[in-house]
C-alpha positions as CSV (number, residue, x, y, z in Angstrom):
1,M,38.3,13.8,-29.5
2,K,39.6,15.3,-26.3
3,I,37.7,18.6,-27.0
4,K,34.4,16.7,-27.5
5,L,35.0,14.8,-24.2
6,V,35.7,18.1,-22.4
7,L,32.7,19.8,-23.9
8,L,30.5,16.8,-23.0
9,I,31.7,16.9,-19.4
10,C,31.1,20.7,-19.2
11,L,27.6,20.3,-20.6
12,L,26.8,17.6,-18.1
13,C,28.1,19.8,-15.3
14,C,26.0,22.7,-16.4
15,L,22.9,20.6,-16.7
16,S,23.4,19.1,-13.2
17,M,23.7,22.6,-11.7
18,Q,20.2,23.7,-12.6
19,G,18.7,22.5,-9.3
20,C,15.1,21.7,-8.6
21,Q,13.2,24.8,-9.8
22,T,9.8,23.2,-9.8
23,S,10.1,21.7,-6.3
24,R,8.0,23.0,-3.5
25,Q,10.0,24.7,-0.9
26,L,9.3,24.0,2.8
27,E,8.8,27.7,3.4
28,T,6.0,27.9,0.9
29,A,4.3,24.6,1.7
30,A,1.7,24.5,4.5
31,V,1.4,21.1,6.2
32,I,-2.0,20.8,7.9
33,Q,-1.9,19.0,11.3
34,S,-5.5,19.2,12.4
35,V,-8.9,20.5,11.2
36,G,-11.7,21.7,13.4
37,V,-15.3,21.8,12.2
38,S,-17.6,24.3,13.9
39,R,-20.2,26.9,13.2
40,I,-19.0,30.5,13.4
41,N,-21.6,33.3,13.3
42,G,-24.1,30.8,12.0
43,Q,-21.9,29.6,9.1
44,L,-20.2,26.2,8.9
45,C,-16.4,26.7,9.0
46,Y,-13.4,24.4,8.7
47,T,-10.4,25.6,10.7
48,F,-7.1,24.4,9.3
49,Y,-4.2,24.3,11.9
50,K,-0.8,24.2,10.3
51,L,2.1,22.2,11.5
52,S,4.5,24.7,13.1
53,S,7.2,25.0,15.7
54,D,5.5,28.1,17.0
55,E,3.9,27.9,20.4
56,K,0.5,28.9,19.0
57,P,-0.4,26.9,15.8
58,P,-1.2,29.1,12.8
59,K,-4.8,28.7,11.7
60,T,-6.9,29.5,8.7
61,V,-10.7,29.5,8.9
62,V,-12.4,28.5,5.7
63,P,-16.2,28.9,5.5
64,A,-17.6,26.0,3.5
65,S,-20.6,23.6,3.3
66,S,-18.4,20.5,3.3
67,F,-14.8,19.3,3.9
68,E,-14.4,18.8,0.2
69,E,-15.4,22.4,-0.5
70,A,-13.2,23.6,2.3
71,C,-10.1,21.8,0.9
72,R,-10.8,23.2,-2.6
73,K,-11.3,26.8,-1.3
74,A,-8.3,26.5,1.0
75,G,-6.0,25.5,-1.8
76,V,-7.2,28.2,-4.2
77,Q,-8.0,31.2,-1.9
78,Y,-6.4,30.7,1.5
79,I,-3.5,28.3,1.8
80,P,-1.7,27.7,-1.6
81,H,0.5,24.6,-1.7
82,F,-1.1,23.0,1.4
83,S,-0.8,19.3,2.2
84,L,-3.1,17.0,4.2
85,A,-0.7,14.1,4.1
86,K,0.2,14.7,7.8
87,L,-3.3,15.3,9.0
88,K,-3.6,13.9,12.5
89,M,-7.0,14.9,13.7
90,L,-10.4,16.0,12.4
91,L,-12.4,17.4,15.3
92,V,-16.2,17.9,14.7
93,H,-18.3,20.0,17.0
94,R,-20.9,17.9,18.8
95,E,-23.8,19.9,17.3
96,L,-22.6,19.2,13.7
97,V,-22.1,15.4,13.9
98,N,-25.4,14.6,12.0
99,E,-24.8,17.3,9.5
100,V,-21.2,16.6,8.4
101,M,-19.9,13.3,9.7
102,R,-21.1,10.9,7.0
103,R,-20.3,13.2,4.1
104,D,-16.9,14.2,5.3
105,M,-15.9,10.7,6.2
106,E,-16.8,9.5,2.8
107,Y,-14.8,12.3,1.2
108,I,-11.7,11.6,3.3
109,S,-12.0,7.9,2.7
110,T,-12.0,8.2,-1.1
111,R,-8.8,10.4,-1.2
112,T,-5.4,8.8,-1.2
113,Y,-3.6,11.9,0.0
114,F,-5.0,11.8,3.6
115,S,-2.9,10.0,6.2
116,P,-4.6,6.6,6.9
117,V,-4.0,7.0,10.6
118,A,-5.8,10.4,10.9
119,Y,-8.1,10.4,14.0
120,V,-11.7,11.7,14.1
121,C,-13.5,12.8,17.2
122,V,-16.4,14.8,18.4
123,C,-15.7,17.7,20.7
124,D,-17.3,20.6,22.6
125,D,-16.6,24.3,22.3
126,S,-13.9,24.3,25.0
127,A,-11.9,21.5,23.3
128,L,-12.1,23.2,19.9
129,N,-10.9,26.4,21.4
130,A,-8.1,24.7,23.4
131,L,-6.6,23.4,20.1
132,G,-6.0,26.9,18.9
133,I,-4.3,28.0,22.0
134,S,-1.1,26.0,21.7
135,T,0.6,23.3,19.9
136,E,1.0,21.5,23.2
137,E,-2.8,21.3,23.6
138,Q,-3.0,19.5,20.2
139,H,-0.5,17.0,21.4
140,E,-2.4,16.5,24.6
141,A,-5.6,16.0,22.6
142,E,-4.0,13.3,20.6
143,Q,-2.7,11.6,23.7
144,Q,-6.2,11.7,25.2
145,L,-7.7,10.1,22.1
146,L,-5.1,7.2,22.3
147,L,-5.8,6.7,26.0
148,C,-9.5,6.5,25.4
149,R,-8.9,3.9,22.6
150,Q,-6.6,1.9,25.0
151,R,-9.3,1.9,27.8
152,H,-12.1,1.2,25.4
153,P,-10.8,-1.0,22.5
154,K,-14.1,-1.0,20.6
155,V,-14.1,2.8,20.2
156,K,-13.6,3.8,16.5
157,L,-10.9,6.4,16.2
158,S,-9.5,6.5,12.6
159,Y,-11.6,7.9,9.8
160,I,-11.3,4.6,7.9
161,S,-12.8,2.6,10.8
162,I,-15.6,5.2,11.3
163,Y,-16.4,5.3,7.6
164,N,-16.5,1.4,7.4
165,C,-18.9,1.3,10.4
166,M,-21.1,3.9,8.8
167,R,-21.1,2.0,5.5
168,K,-21.6,-1.5,6.9
169,N,-23.8,-0.9,9.9
170,H,-26.4,1.5,8.5
171,G,-28.8,2.2,11.3
172,N,-26.6,0.7,14.1
173,V,-24.8,2.4,16.9
174,F,-21.1,2.3,17.5
175,D,-18.7,4.3,19.8
176,I,-16.4,7.2,18.7
177,V,-14.4,9.5,20.9
178,Y,-15.8,12.6,22.5
179,L,-13.2,15.1,23.5
180,S,-14.3,17.7,26.2
181,S,-12.5,20.3,28.1
182,V,-13.9,21.8,31.3
183,K,-10.8,22.1,33.3
184,E,-8.6,19.8,31.2
185,L,-8.9,17.8,28.0
186,R,-10.6,14.5,28.5
187,A,-11.7,11.8,26.0
188,E,-14.5,9.3,26.5
189,P,-16.6,7.1,24.3
190,M,-19.7,8.5,22.7
191,P,-22.4,6.5,20.9
192,L,-22.9,7.4,17.2
193,N,-25.9,6.3,15.3
194,C,-24.9,5.7,11.7
195,G,-28.4,5.8,10.4
């Protein structure tokens, strides 16, 4: 009886020492903090900025016709094991608003793995470029979005509120945030026609 008990204890110890072989290690996972949408050399591109302690955030540019396609391509070809659960900002170049906003908001709103507090804004070339310069600029952009929302409470900032306005107010106008950077990052309301 004692031998069986000792063998059982040894077996349990051996089983508990296996570890988590199927878990994703932090070193191999890529957590995406923000995504920029712009046209590069005439092609629609989604730039994924990874969460990092580096001064300059690592980025991956994925050419795609939609955010859905960009996410699919990113996971297969560019950034294996990436996560959008901590996505803070989606920045759409001002010239692409009519082309991508409705479709991309619908995609994000129907996926449960996106952070419900992710912000969406329209921006100019300078603001998009500033985000790739340093992690500090990304934090500054987020602060500017929140300040704009505080000064203008009717501004729609989260992708859920923007998507709901687009769905409910077809043909109406509502305000979203426009982020620009001439000398410094600055956020202000911008009317968006959801028609």
